[in-house]
N, C-alpha and C positions, 0 to 999 in steps of 0.2 A: 344605372343600367349597363348591359354590356351591349357594347355597339360595333357594327361594322359602318364604316364610314367612305362614302364615293364621292370625290371631287377631283377639280384638276386646276382652274384658274385662282389667282388672287382672291377673288369674291369669295370662295368657300373656305380660306383659311381663318378668318375670325370665328367661323360656325365651329370648325374643328377645335380651335383653341379654346372658345367658350365651353365646349362640352367637356373637355379636359378640366378645366377650371372647376367647372360644376361638379367634378367628382366621378363622372362617368368614366368607364373602362371603354376604351377603344381598341379592340382587339385585333382590327385588321383595318388598313386602309388601300382602298383602291383609286388608281389614278390613270389617267391615260398614258399610254407609252410615250418615252421621249421621242421628240421629232427635231429633225433638222431645220433650222429657219434663218432667215436673214439672206445677205449676198452670199456670205462665206459658208452657208447650210451648216451652221455651229449646232450640235446638239445642245437642246436646252431643258434642263428639267422642269417640270411643273411647279409652280409655286405650292401646291400640296405636297407634292413628292419631297420639297426640300423643307418643309416643315415637319414633315412625318420624320425623315431621317434625323434632323436636328433635336427631336424628341424621342428617338428610339422607338418608334411605332412601326408594329410590321406592316410591310407595304408589297402590295403587288400591282402590277401594272398589265394586265392582260390585254391580248389585242382583240379579242373577241369574249363575250361572256354567255351570249345566247346558248351556242352549244359549246361548252367548256366542262367537261365531266370532272375535271381536277379542281376546279374553283367551286362548282356545285356541291362536291363531296367536302372541301374544307369548309365551306359556309354552314354546311349541315352538322358538321362536328362543332364549330364554333358555338352554333344554335344562339344566335345574337337575340337579344331583346327587340331591337330595331335595327334597321338598316337607314342610315341617313343618307339622303342623296342631295347635293349642292352642285349646279352646274358641272356634273359628271362628265355629260357630254355622249353618252350612250343611252340606248332604250333598254329599260330593265326588262329584262324576260320575265314570263309568268311564272316560271319555277323560285323566282327571289321573291315573287310577290306575297306568296303564301309560307315564306320560311320563318318570318319571325312573327311572335306572337302580337306586336304592337303595330305589325306592317311596315313597310317604307314610307319613312317620312322625307317629303321634298320640302325644300325652300325654294320658294318662286319668287322672283323680283318685280312682281305686279299684284294688282287688287283683283285676283282672278274672281269671274271668269274672263274678265278684261286682258288682253295680250297674253294669251297663250302662245307658248312658241319660244324659238330660241334667242331672240333678242327683244325682251319685253323694255327693258331700260331705253334704249335706243329708239324704239318707235313710241313709246310715250312721249318722249322729248319731241322728236320729229312731229308729232301729230299736235303739239302745242297744249299738251296736258298740263294743268296747274297743279296736279296731286296725283302722286303714284301709291306705292307701298310695298308691302311684302306679304306674303302668303304662306303658312306651312298647310300641306295637304297630304293625304295617303293617295301615294300612287297607284293607278290601276292602270288597263292597258291601253288607254286611250292618250291624246296629247294635251296635258295638263288639265285632264278633265276629273280628275279624282276629289272626294270629299273635303270640304276646308275645314281646317282644324282651328288656325287662329290667324287674324290678320291686323295689321299696323298701317295706318296712314302716315305719309311724308309727303309734303310740300316740295313741289317745282318751281324754284326762283325762276324770274323771266329769262336769267342769263345763265343758267345752269347747263353744263354740257354732260355727256353721258359720262365723260372721264371724271368730272367733278361729283357726280350723283351716285355714281357705282360704290364707291366706299362707304357712302354714308347708308345706303341701303343693306350693304353687307353687315355693317356695324349693327342696325336695327334688326335685322334678319337673325344675326348669331344669339342676341338676346330671346328674340322671340322663340327660336328652336329651344333653347333652354327651358322656355315656359311650357311650352307644348309638350315636351318629354315629361315636366312636371304633373302636367294635367293629364296626362295619359296614365301615369304610373298610380297617380291618385284617383282616377277615375271619375275626374270631374270634366273634361273634354266629350262632346258631343259631335261627331262629323257631321258637318252639313253638306248636303248635295249642292252642287254649283246649278245656276240658273243658265242653261244652255242658250237661253234665247238671248241672253245678255253678253255672249261670248264674242270676244275680238281676236283677230291674229297678229302676231308679232313674228314673221318668219324670218328665217336666217337671212343675214345682208348678203347683197350680191353688190359687185362691183358699179353697176349701172343705177344703183339706188343714190349713189353720190352724183349722179349728173343732173345738173341744175335746169330745170325747166322755169323759164323766165316769165310765163304765162302766171305762175302763182304768184302771191303779193310778196313784198319784200319780208314781211314778218313770217311768211310760210318757209320762204325760203331759208331764212336765219333759223328757225326752229330744227328745219332738216339739217342744216349745217351743225347746231349743236347736238343734236341726237347722233350723229353720223362720224363723231369724233371718238377714237383717231381713224378709223376705218368705217366707210369707203370714203370719209371727207366730203368735199365738194368739190366739184370741178367743172368746167365749162370748155368750149372750142374756140380759141382766138386765131384767126389766120391760119386754120388747119392744123393747130398743134394744142395739145392739151394745156389747160391753165387750172392749176389747182389755187382756190382761195383758201389760204390758210387762216385769215382773220378778217371779219365782216361785221358790220353792224346794220341796223335799218336806217336810212337817213331819215332825219327829223325836219321839221319847220318848212320853209318855201325852197329848200335847195333843189327839189326835182317835183314838179307837177306838170308832167308831161301831158299833152294832149294830142290824141293821134299819132303817136310815136312807137314804131314796132318794139314787142318786147325783145329785151336784150340789147337795146340801142345804147352806146357809151355815149355818156355825158361827163365832159370835163369839166370840172368847176374850180379854177383855181388849182390848187395842189391835192384836190379831191377827185377820185375817179369814182362815178356813180353809174350804175347799170339800171336800165328803165325795167320794171317789173309789173304785174298785173294791179289793176285797179288804181292807175296813176300813184304807184309807189317806186321808191327805188332803193337799191342796195347800195352801201357805201361800203367799198373796198379797201381793205387797211394792208393785207399783206398778201401777196401771191408767189407762184413759182410757175415759170414757162417749163413745158416741158424739156429735158435735157439741161436744165439750169438750175442755178441756187435759188433758195427761198430768198426774197427781198420784199422792202417796204413797199408800197404803192409809189411813193415820191422816186424811189430808184427805178422802178417801172416805167414811170412816166417820163423820166427823164431821156429814156431810151426809146419811145416809142412816139411816131407822129400819127395821130388819129385823123382818118378821113370823116368828112360829115357823113353823119349816119352811119357809122360803122356800127357793126354789133358783135355780140358774143353769141355763139350759136350753141 
């Protein structure tokens, strides 16, 4: 097929590579404009842009696409068989939806209609799911509401973080997209409408999503920590300063079985730092970073702090 590919982060790169390896012609790549990031505000190219330039693919990075006559004319002249969307980060305008004969095909990192939205991998892990997957779908004017083409399930291990799961789903999704285009070309795929009654949302992450609610169980807090890596992570307040929890685990055995102890209470057990959570559970803290200081092991943190009885994380 002749294709236009729209994508920005590393998650999208394996699909672009798989399409080329399968013999498809990618006539144009669209990616988000270059952005300044980091403390030095260094301008960094998106992974998709880097791949496109390395492979000599035509590339555009429009600031807007909804009202962009020049882009609209270019796509009409290219007349692609399909437009492929993988984590592009832009809402696809109506004029693009009707342009290619096979439609705009999106790769979404969940088993739709579950986890519609910008952060499906993160929220699936944060919610404690044991299974997720990838879906290819035809984009319509809704938020991830289009008809399903193909799906593939992927297990979530108990200790997987979003950083670890993302490349797995990306690789599985790349293969699924190639199979999807084969099926569309051969006429063997029949789009299936989503059951909206089963839909759940995976909204874009906010900084406050990383704030720990100590009334949750230790397992629930650990799942959110896993899902929200690398950002917004997991943090709490200690003596009016932000404390980032870089590494944690659920305390096991009889290390912490508090009764009538407020959530967030600090329990020092030898060289361990335990925090009381909901349902008489505890979180075992392994690495921390106090606001304004470097990341450190919990042992280094304990060496520099004397806790008062009943002191709490807030």
